[in-house]
N, C-alpha and C positions, 0 to 999 in steps of 0.2 A: 130810308128807315121804314116807311110804310110797306115797301116791298118785302123787307126782311120779316116784318111782323106778319105779313100775309103768308109767307113761307112757313113760319113757325106754327101759325094757326092750322095750316093745311097738314103739317106733319102730325100735330096733336090729334087732329080729326082722323087721320089715317091710322094712327096707333090705336085709337079707341075702336075703330071699325075692325081692325085686325084682332084685337082682344075679344070682341064680341063673336067674331067668326070662329076663333079657336074654341071658345066656350061652347058654342053651338055644336061644333064638330065633336068634341069630347062627349057632350051630353047625348049625342046620337050614335055613339059607338055601339056595336052589338054587345049585348051582355056577355056573350062568351068570349069576346076579345078582351074584355076587362078582367074576366075571372079565369082566363085560360091558364094562368100561372098558379092557380090555387087548386089544390086537391083536398077534398074534405073526407076525414075519417069519421064516420058516424059513431054513435055510442055503441053500436053493435059491431064495431070494428070493420065496417065495409068501406072501401075506398071508392069515392066518386069524383071523377073529373067533370068538366062542364058538359060533356056529351051525355052524361047519365040522365035519364028521364026524371030521376029523383033529386037532382042537384039543387034546384031552387027550393025544394020542400025541406031540405035539411037545415035546421036552425041551430042545433047543438052539435058541434063538431070540433075536431082538431085540425088545424091547417097544416098542409105539407106542400113543399115546393114542386113535387113531382109525384107521379103515380108510383115510381120505383121506391121513393123515400117512404111513402105511405105503406106499401107492401112490405118493405124491409123492416118496418116498425111493428109488424104483427098484424097488419091489415089484410083484407082479402077482397077479391073482386066480387061484384054483384053476380048473382046466379043467372046471368043472361047467357043464352046459348048452351047452357049445360045440358049434356046429353045429346047434343047435336053431333053429326058426323061430318066434319069439314073435309070431305074427300075429293073436292074438286079444286084444281089449282087457281081457278078464277073466282072462287068464293071470297067474300069480304074478309079481310084480316081482323082477327080479334085477339088481343093479348091474352084473354082468358083461355085460349087454346093451348097455351103453354103453362104447365105447372112449374113455377119457378120460385126461387128462394125457399127451398125445402130444407128441413133439418134431417138430413139423411142418417146421421149417426146418433140422433136423439139426445144431443147434449145441450139442447135449447138454443144453440147458435145456428141460425139459418145460413144459407149459402153466402149471402152478403157479408155477414159478420165473421163467418169462417175465413173468408178471403181477406177481410180487413186484418184479422189476427195474423194470418200467414204472411201477408205482404208488408206489415209494419216492420220497420228496422229497429224498433225498440219495443219493450213490453207494453201492450195496450192497457188502457184503463177501461173498465166496463161499468155497466149499471150494477147495483148491489146484487141482483140475482145472477149476474154473470152472463146474461143472455144477449146483451147488446154492447157493441164496442162504441166507446165515446171518443177516446183520444188515442193517438199513436203518432207515428212518423212515417208518412208514405211518400215515395218518389213517384210523381205523376209522369209517366212516359210521354203523354200527349203534349204537355206544356213544358216539361223539364223542371217544374217547380216542386217544392216540398210542401206537403199539407199536414196539418196537425189535428184538425177537428174533423171528425167523421161526417158531420153535417155538411161539410163542403165537398163531399165526395159522392159521386155516383158510381155504381158498378156498371160499366159499359159492356154490352154484348158486342164483341168485335165484329162478328157477322151479325147484323141486327136481326131481331126476331121477325120484324115485318118484312125485311128483305128476304130472309130465309123462307118465309111463308109463300112469297110470290115466286120463289125459285125452287119449289119442290116440297117444302115442309108441310104444305097444305095436305099433301097425300101421305104423310107419315102417320104411323100409329101414335097414339097419345104417349106411350112410354118413351118412344124415340124423341119426341118433342121435349119431354121432361128432361131427358138426359142432355139434350142439346142446350136447353135453357140454363142448366146448372153446371155445365162442363167448365172447369177452371181454365182449360186451354182457350176457351172463347171469352174469357172475362178479364177486364182490366179495371183497376181502381183509379179513377181520374177526376179532375175538376168537373163539378156538375155542369158548369156553363158549357164546357166543351162537349160533353155527352149530349147536351140538348141541341147544340149547334150542329152536331153530326146527324142526329135524328136517325133515319133509316137508310142513309146514303152509303153506298159502297165506296171503295177507294177510287173508283173512276170519277166520283163526284165530290169526295171529301177526303182530305188528309189532315192529320193533326198539325198544329202550328210548329211543333218541334221537328224541324227538318231532319235532324240526326236520327230520328226514330222512323222515318218513312220506309226505309228498306225493311226493317224488322216488322213494321206494321203490316205491310203488304205481304211479306213472306208468311207471317203468322195467319193472315186472312186466307191465303191460299192453302195453308196446311189444314185449317178447319174445313174448307170446302172439299178437300180430298178425303178427310176423315168421314165426313157426312155425305159424300158422294153427290154433290150438287151437279147440275147439268154441265156437260162438257163445254158448251159454248160460253157459259159464264166463267168457268175455270180458265179457259183459254184467254179470255179478256184480262183477267187478273194476272195470269202468268206473263202475258206480254207487258203489262204495267210493271210487274216486279222486275223483269229483265231490264226494262228501261231505267227504273229508279236505282236498282242495285248494281248497275253496270259500272 
């Protein structure tokens, strides 16, 4: 009996120590790791993620799950690097180098909401001013699921902006980058979780979980690469993958 009591006491002690260790670990996590999922839109409608030098100073803001969601809701990026000339392929990538989610036809619907309207299989519902899509019915090709709430959707750049930057877009004129960032051929409406898990990966590193869509995904990726004349080496790699997947 004393043996069992000793074991129970030891287990309780271990549990307490484990709990204390976990608490210390969480308390010492870097601030950016805790806040990385939160994007702040300031009262002046500027979108700041944790990398912004102003992030900690902003006390009155609206939360968004991603930078894309903030920008799609009428936000804008800070005026960092504006006026600079990113003309070297090895310069650091900045999303502000791409002018995206524009309202090309001046109907108050930006690229995101135009695409949501076009891709919905039913008539969408919008905000009272008609400028933002709230609900519809979207077939997510990445997961094979149906989504009804626009807040659950990210507009994915099939060929990611960051990937494009490091494969030639850093040398493009601003107008070409703008066209690329808003080209519907390069855009899909997908579950936001999948867009974030993909990040800036090419098909060589990431494919959507819906295997039935793999061939179309890689084929479309290659099509965009040909349209925008990405380097022949990177095209050849994607072409080889397409031939393997679509065989």
